[in-house]
Steps between C-alpha positions, in 0.01 A plus 500: 500500500252347259441666169152623414455206260595250772257663742221478240567128458476445875152652507354270231280232658591140431230309314329235715623143452254214527572131546410444134787733402759285677690223323604197702875445505450136397371626165808716444787292643605144439525289816851437633617184668563548871847348507686742728444292819380807692211438742263791454247561780130496424380844387139561608486811283544319169210576268403133486488484882270802519260346250438198720163524672626308807726783623320792656672833566517407868679175415748688282568751776559214744790387277690824567765478771708789632835416653757711678480796733 
């Protein structure tokens, strides 16, 4: 069971976050050399990929494949 204090915390609304509030990871982390020889597949959901004007939501959805039964 949750204590009364924990229940009160759950009811507090989270303040809205705008894009101006976010900090890009490139500003916080130093780049690392990709020297592990692992081939990573293209990720269409990377923030940089979503900012490109050439990819519409329909084009992004077309990249999704479902395999298996």
